[in-house]
C-alpha angles and dihedrals in degrees: 000000000000094000092050091047092049091049091049091051091047091050091048092049091048090049092051092048092046090047092052093045091045092051095050099072090047092052092046091048092050092048091048092050092047090049096046099037097031 
C-alpha cells in the first residue's frame, strides 16, 4: 500500500509541476501578444 501511495503522490506532484511549467509559456505568449498588439 505504501509504495502505491508514494507512486500516486509522485505522479500527482509531477503532473502539477508539468502543468505549471506547461502553462507558463502560454501565459507569457498571451501577455506578449497583448503587449505587442494591444
